Structures are given as C-alpha cells and as structure tokens.
N, C-alpha and C positions, 0 to 999 in steps of 0.2 A: 504494500500500500504506500503510495506516495504521500509523504508528510505535507508537502507544500500544497498539493491539491486538497487534502483534508483541512488544512488551515484556512484556505479561501472559503471552503464550504461552511466552516464554523462561523464565519462572518454572517452568513445568511441565517444561521441558527440564532445568533445574538440579535439580529434585526427582527426576527419573527417574534421574539419575546422581549422587545425593547422596553415596554412599559414596566414589566416586573423587574427586569435587570437594572433599569435606571433607578427604580425605587430602592432596591437593596443596596445600591452604592451609598445611599444616604444613611444607612443603618449602621455601618461599620466597615472595617477592612474586609475585602472580599477576595483575597488571593486564593484561599483554599477553595471557596465556592467556584470561582472561575476555572481553577485547575481541574477540579472534579468534573465540571461541565464539559471541559475539553476532553477529558479522558473518556467519558461516556460517548461523546460525539465520535471520537476516533474508533471506538468499538463498533458503533452503528455504521459509520461511514465505510468500514471495511467489509460490510455485509456479514459481519460476525466471523470473519476469517482470521482476525487478530484479536488479542486481548491486551489490556493495559494494566500494568502495576503502577502504583503511586508510592512516592517516598521510598525509593528503591536504593538499598545499600546496607550491607552488613555493618556490624560494629567496627569502627576504625576505617571504614570506607567513606568516600564522598557519597552523599545521598542525592539522587536525582528525583525531580518531581514526577516525571512520567517516563516509563519504559514501555515501548510497544513490542509485544511478543508475537512471534510466529512459530509455526511448527506443531509438534505434538505435545500433549500435556506431560508426558513422561520426560521429555527433553526439549523444552522450548528454548528459543534463542531470542536475544534482543536485537531488533533491527533499527530502532531509532531511540534516541534519548533527548528529552526536552526538559529545560528548566524554565519555570514560570515566575514572573515578578509582576507585582501590582504597585502602581504609584498613583497618587491622587493629590489634589490641591488642598482639600480641607478634610478635617476629621468630622465624619458624620454630618448631620444637618446642623452645623454650628455656624455662628455668625462670621468667624474669621475666615476670609476667602483663601488665605495662604497658609493656614495652620499646619498642613501636613507636608509642605514642600521641602522642609529640612530633611525629610526621609529619602528624597529622590536619589541623591548621590550615593548614599549607603546601599540602597536597593540595587542600583545599576552596577556599583562596584562588586557587590555579591555575585551578580549574574555573570560578570566578566570572569570571575574566578571559577565559576561552574562550567562555562561553555568552552573551555580549552579542549582541543581535540582529544578524543578518547583513544588511548594507546595500549589497550589490553584486550585479550580475548575472553575475559571473564569478569563478571561483576555481580555481586549479591548471589554468588553460587550459580549464576546463569551464564550460559555461553553468550558471547556478544559477537554479532556479525552485522555491523552497521551497513545500511544501504549507501551511505555517503562515502564516495571514494576518498574524500579528505578526512574521514573519521570525525565528522563534525558532530558536536552537540549543539542543539538549537536553543535559542532563548526566545521565549514567547513573552512579550512585554504587554501588559494591560495598563492603559493610562486613562483614568477617569477624572473628568473635570465637572464640578458642580458649581453652578453660577446662580446667585440670587439677583433679583431685579435691581437691587440697590448696590450691587458690587461695582467696583471700578470698571470702566470701559476696557475692552480688549483683554480681559483676564483670561479668557479661554485660549486664544491663540498664543498669548504670552506663556501660559503654562505648557502647552504642547511644544512650543519652540524651545523652552527650557529643557524639557526632557530629551528632545532630539539633539540639542547642542551638547548635553552631557554625554549622551550615547556616542556621538562622534568624537568627543574629547577622549573617551575611554576606548576608542579604536574598535567600536562595533560598527556594523552595517546591516542594512536589510539584506536578506539572504542572496538576492540576485542583483544588488546595486552596490555602488561604492560608498554610499552614505546611509545613515539611518533614515527610515521612513515609517509613517504610520498609515494603516488602512482604517477607514471610518466604519465602525460597527453601527453606530447611530449618533445623531446629532440633536442637541437641544430638545430632548424629551422633557416635557413639563411634568413635574411631580409636586403635588400639594403636600405640605408638611405642617400640620396644625394651622397657624394663621399666616404662613409664608408659602411661597412657591419657588421651586428651584428648577433650573434647566440643566439636564444631565447629558453629557457627551462621553462616549466611550470609544477609544481608538486602540488598535492593536498593531503590533509589529513582530514579524518573525526575523530575529536578528542572529547574526553569527559574528565571530571575530574576524577582523581584517587579516 
C-alpha cells in the first residue's frame, strides 16, 4: 500500500467530518486522537490487507507512532513507519490566541529526531522491510489554528507560516518538494463555544528530512 496515496485520501476523511474534528480541536490537545484516526484510515484504505500498530518499540528502542504491517500474522513485517506531531496556536477554547505557540519548536525538533532514516532490519521484534528505497521514516504534521472574531488580523496565516518556517529551518521538507508545505484539510469551520464563536482550520503535511 502506498503511504502517500493513503495520506491524500485521509484529507478527504478529515473534510467529511470537519465539523466534529474542528470542535474537538477546541477541547484539548488532539495528537493521539488524530494519530489513531490515521491508523484506522490506513487499515481501511488498504482494503484490510494491512494492519497498523501504534506506539511501536520495545524497551530501550525508539518508539514510532505508526507501523504499517504486511504479510502473515505469524511473521508480519513493517513496510512503513510514521511519526505524528500536532501543533496549535492556542490551548483549548481560551482567550489567548498565541498561548500554545511556544510548543511548536519543541514538537518539530522531536519529529526531526524521529524521522532519521531507519537502518535496521528489525524493530519491536518485527522484521522491517520498508517500501522507501531511502529507508525513510515519514513525519505527519497536524497544524490546527483556532481564531476568535476579536483576534488580531492575519493570525491564521501568521501561525501556519511560522510552522512552515521552523520546519524549513530544521531541514525538513514535504515528501516530494524541496521545502515544507501544508495541505488544507479544512478551513474556517465555525464552532460555537458557550457565548463565543471560533473559526477552526486544520492543515497537514507529510514531511521527510532533506
């Protein structure tokens, strides 16, 4: 199963459920939720010919968010590894529009350390036969921007530009480009929260190291 094809199809899944997924961005940090949603999507997208393990790694090993398995249950092998990261501009439905941006550099630095090429034929007691000729580990970045009507102008694009700029600074790139890029899952979905209303945008990027 091609990971990049499955990634693009996941964008359609996010769009089809945009109201619910937009609302949950205002409830708290959603990295685990989006990672699990992607894992289930990969299984379904493969017509059930693959399976997905999450948080994969034995004690003392690096742990990966997603490992895509192929083969037979008695001796499966890993064909793709993915590390997921979630960044956002604010903590929950809070007044401060930039409250969570101090976490961006740390999150992207973490993913850089995780997506170095994989140079072993075994991980978590599983055989590893990556589809990527370069032995790539892919980074799936979720970036959520939530904007209130009284927030400063241009906050949305300033936030996404900040994430892309840091990704480029850390020598990552979109998997088939020379620089980092985002795909738009959905834009400006209106979510009422008590007596306020937020506009939520979610963008994704499938990144690798340069």
